[in-house]
C-alpha positions in Angstrom: -0.1 -38.6 -14.1 0.3 -35.3 -12.1 1.3 -32.4 -14.3 4.3 -30.4 -13.1 4.1 -26.7 -13.4 7.0 -25.5 -15.6 7.7 -22.8 -13.0 8.8 -25.4 -10.5 11.5 -26.6 -12.9 13.4 -23.3 -13.0 16.8 -22.6 -11.4 16.8 -21.7 -7.8 16.4 -18.0 -6.9 19.9 -18.1 -5.4 21.2 -19.3 -8.7 19.3 -16.5 -10.5 20.8 -13.9 -8.3 24.3 -15.3 -8.9 23.9 -15.8 -12.6 22.7 -12.3 -13.3 24.9 -10.6 -10.7 21.9 -9.1 -8.9 23.5 -7.0 -6.3 20.8 -5.0 -4.4 20.7 -1.2 -4.8 19.9 0.7 -1.7 18.6 3.6 -3.8 15.8 1.3 -5.2 14.9 0.0 -1.7 15.8 -3.6 -2.7 15.8 -6.5 -0.3 15.3 -9.8 -2.1 13.1 -12.4 -0.5 14.4 -15.8 -1.7 12.6 -18.2 0.7 9.8 -19.8 -1.4 8.0 -21.0 1.7 7.5 -17.4 2.8 6.6 -16.1 -0.6 4.0 -18.8 -1.0 2.6 -17.9 2.5 2.3 -14.3 1.3 0.6 -15.4 -1.9 -1.9 -17.6 0.0 -2.6 -14.7 2.4 -4.1 -12.8 -0.5 -6.9 -15.3 -0.7 -8.2 -16.8 -3.8 -6.0 -16.1 -6.9 -7.6 -18.5 -9.4 -9.3 -16.3 -12.0 -7.6 -13.1 -10.8 -5.2 -10.6 -12.3 -2.5 -10.0 -9.7 -0.3 -6.8 -10.0 3.1 -7.1 -8.4 5.5 -4.2 -7.7 9.2 -4.8 -7.5 9.5 -8.5 -8.3 13.3 -8.5 -8.1 14.5 -12.0 -9.0 10.9 -13.3 -8.9 10.4 -15.2 -5.6 6.9 -13.8 -5.0 6.2 -13.9 -8.7 6.8 -17.6 -8.8 4.6 -18.1 -5.7 1.7 -16.1 -7.2 1.9 -18.3 -10.4 2.2 -21.5 -8.4 -0.8 -20.5 -6.2 -3.0 -20.2 -9.3 -3.0 -16.5 -10.4 -4.6 -16.4 -13.8 -2.4 -13.4 -14.8 0.5 -11.7 -13.1 1.5 -8.2 -14.1 5.0 -7.5 -12.6 6.3 -4.0 -12.7 10.0 -3.6 -12.1 12.3 -0.5 -12.4 15.6 -2.4 -12.4 16.5 -3.6 -16.0 18.8 -6.3 -14.5 15.9 -7.9 -12.7 13.7 -7.7 -15.8 16.4 -9.6 -17.7 16.7 -12.1 -14.9 12.9 -12.7 -15.0 13.0 -13.7 -18.7 13.2 -17.5 -18.0 10.2 -17.2 -15.6 8.3 -15.4 -18.2 9.1 -18.1 -20.8 7.9 -20.8 -18.4 4.8 -19.0 -17.4 3.8 -18.0 -21.0 0.9 -15.5 -21.3 0.3 -15.7 -17.5 3.1 -13.4 -16.8 3.4 -9.8 -18.2 6.6 -7.9 -17.4 6.8 -4.1 -17.4 9.9 -2.1 -16.8 9.0 1.2 -15.2 8.6 3.3 -12.1 5.5 2.1 -10.3 4.9 5.6 -8.9 4.3 6.7 -12.5 2.4 3.7 -13.8 -1.4 3.9 -14.2 -2.5 0.6 -12.7 -6.0 1.0 -14.0 -4.7 0.1 -17.4 -4.0 -3.5 -16.1 -7.3 -4.1 -14.3 -9.0 -6.9 -16.2 -11.8 -8.6 -14.3 -11.2 -9.3 -10.6 -7.8 -7.8 -9.6 -5.6 -7.8 -6.6 -2.2 -6.3 -5.7 0.3 -8.5 -4.0 3.8 -7.2 -3.5 7.0 -7.0 -1.4 7.1 -3.2 -1.7 10.3 -1.2 -1.8 10.3 0.3 1.6 11.4 3.8 0.5 8.2 4.3 -1.7 5.7 2.1 0.0 3.5 4.8 1.5 3.1 7.0 -1.6 2.4 3.9 -3.7 -0.4 2.8 -1.3 -1.9 6.3 -1.1 -1.9 6.5 -4.8 -3.7 3.2 -5.1 -6.6 4.0 -2.7 -8.7 5.8 -5.4 -8.7 2.5 -7.3 -10.6 0.7 -4.5 -12.8 -1.3 -5.0 -11.8 -1.7 -8.7 -8.9 -3.5 -7.1 -10.3 -5.9 -4.6 -7.4 -6.0 -2.1 -3.8 -5.2 -1.5 -1.6 -7.8 0.3 1.8 -6.1 1.0 5.1 -6.6 2.7 5.9 -3.4 4.5 8.3 -2.1 7.1 6.5 -3.0 10.4 6.4 0.6 11.6 5.0 1.8 8.3 2.3 -1.0 8.3 1.2 0.0 11.8 0.4 3.5 10.5 -2.3 2.2 8.2 -4.0 0.2 11.0 -3.5 2.7 13.8 -6.3 3.8 16.1 -7.0 7.3 17.5 -4.9 8.3 20.6 -1.9 6.4 19.3 1.4 7.9 18.0 1.0 6.2 14.7 -2.5 7.5 14.0 -2.5 10.1 11.2 -3.7 11.1 7.8 -2.8 7.7 6.2 -4.7 5.9 8.9 -7.9 7.8 8.4 -7.9 7.8 4.6 -7.0 4.1 4.4 -9.5 2.8 7.0 -12.2 5.0 5.4 -11.9 2.9 2.3 -10.5 -0.5 3.4 -10.4 -3.0 6.2 -6.7 -3.1 7.3 -5.2 -6.2 9.0 -1.6 -7.1 9.9 -1.3 -10.8 9.1 2.2 -11.8 10.3 5.7 -10.5 10.8 8.7 -11.4 8.7 12.2 -11.2 10.4 15.2 -9.5 8.7 17.3 -12.6 8.3 15.2 -14.1 5.5 16.0 -11.2 3.2 19.1 -10.6 1.0 20.6 -8.3 2.4 18.8 -8.3 5.8 17.1 -5.0 6.4 17.6 -3.3 9.8 13.9 -3.4 10.6 11.2 -6.0 11.1 8.7 -6.4 8.3 5.0 -7.2 8.3 2.5 -8.5 5.7 -0.5 -6.3 5.8 -3.8 -7.0 4.0 -6.1 -4.1 2.8 -9.6 -5.4 1.8 -11.7 -2.9 -0.1 -14.9 -1.7 1.3 -17.8 -1.6 -1.1 -18.3 2.0 -0.2 -16.4 4.3 2.1 -17.2 3.8 5.8 -18.9 7.3 6.2 -20.1 9.8 3.6 -17.6 12.5 2.7 -16.1 14.1 -0.4 -12.7 12.5 -0.8 -11.0 15.8 -1.8 -12.5 17.6 1.1 -11.5 14.9 3.6 -8.0 14.8 2.3 -7.6 18.5 2.6 -9.1 18.5 6.1 -6.6 15.9 7.2 -3.7 17.8 5.8 -4.7 20.8 7.9 -5.6 18.8 10.9 -2.3 17.0 11.1 -0.2 19.9 9.9 1.0 20.6 13.5 0.3 17.6 15.7 1.0 19.4 19.0 -1.5 22.1 18.3 -5.2 21.8 19.2 -7.4 21.1 16.2 -9.2 24.4 16.3 -5.9 26.2 15.8 -5.1 24.1 12.7 -8.5 24.6 11.2 -9.3 28.2 12.1 -8.5 29.4 8.6 -11.5 27.4 7.3 -14.2 28.9 9.5 -14.8 31.9 11.7 -16.9 29.6 13.9 -14.6 26.7 14.1 -15.4 25.8 17.7 -19.1 25.6 16.9 -18.3 23.4 13.9 -16.2 21.1 16.0 -18.9 20.9 18.7 -21.5 20.1 16.1 -19.4 17.1 15.0 -18.8 15.9 18.6 -15.3 17.2 18.9 -14.2 19.0 22.0 -12.5 22.5 21.5 -9.2 21.4 22.9 -8.9 18.1 21.0 -5.8 17.4 18.9 -6.1 15.7 15.6 -4.7 12.3 16.8 -7.7 12.2 19.3 -10.4 12.5 16.6 -12.2 9.5 15.2 -12.7 8.6 11.6 -16.4 9.3 11.9 -15.9 12.7 13.3 -13.4 13.7 10.6 -15.9 12.7 8.0 -18.6 14.8 9.7 -16.2 17.7 9.7 -15.4 17.2 6.1 -19.1 17.4 5.2 -19.7 20.4 7.4 -16.7 22.4 6.0 -16.8 21.0 2.5 -17.2 24.3 0.7 -14.3 25.9 2.4 -12.1 22.8 2.1 -12.7 22.5 -1.7 -11.5 26.1 -2.0 -8.5 25.6 0.3 -5.1 26.4 -1.1 -3.0 24.7 1.5 0.1 23.3 -0.2 0.4 19.5 -0.4 3.7 19.7 1.5 2.4 21.9 4.2 1.5 19.1 6.6 4.0 17.1 8.6 1.9 14.0 8.1 1.4 14.3 4.3 2.5 10.7 3.9 
């Protein structure tokens, strides 16, 4: 006789939303995804879940949480800021038993390394208002966390995958691709959300590289990128001149033309510059909010 997963016997997500009065809060970036066909597609897009700890951010009423459990995740750690949603997830937690751990808190302040136990992935429908800082904060955890599979605003997702000489290319593109393979898997239209957002969404997969693509000190590279993209319309030598009295020679040694702008420079060249200017960069006092492409 086929065993039925107790998660499948729970009330519908629409009933959960009604029963607990889960009106979405714009300040929390909430857009609930109630279509289990789509949430299971997202869960399957993360690859194998059997034997994995899966960290989910912003589970809301639990549509993706259910999908992760039904697709075989050994353990789901769901981090939710909204107390109402935590209460609404109680029946799911009871059905899932020790496979589901709920934590009420701000994901921007939670140390995810505390929840890494064996092979670990992040799968989430991220609140759009904090998606970029969350991802940038998680990058240092690669490859301890094997992959991120994330629902993002389409335009935001494009920034992580952007190539040089495109408008979306910037600091987040370089730092992310340096440490991960980034692939947009599929788009999700607004009408499947409650309430419908005003933008198209995409599911983007970040697969950890075993080691960064090119050698560079991560602090030096980040500081270089903050300066490089601080004024996108200026040529790169103008943005970096405070780091070296021979900046044109430094650029040339790394294969970068004197009149190049930051958005024209490859990941490999940025890493070469970070190595060449490492001493000056590690002493650089440029404020974190001095760049217009900080996020």
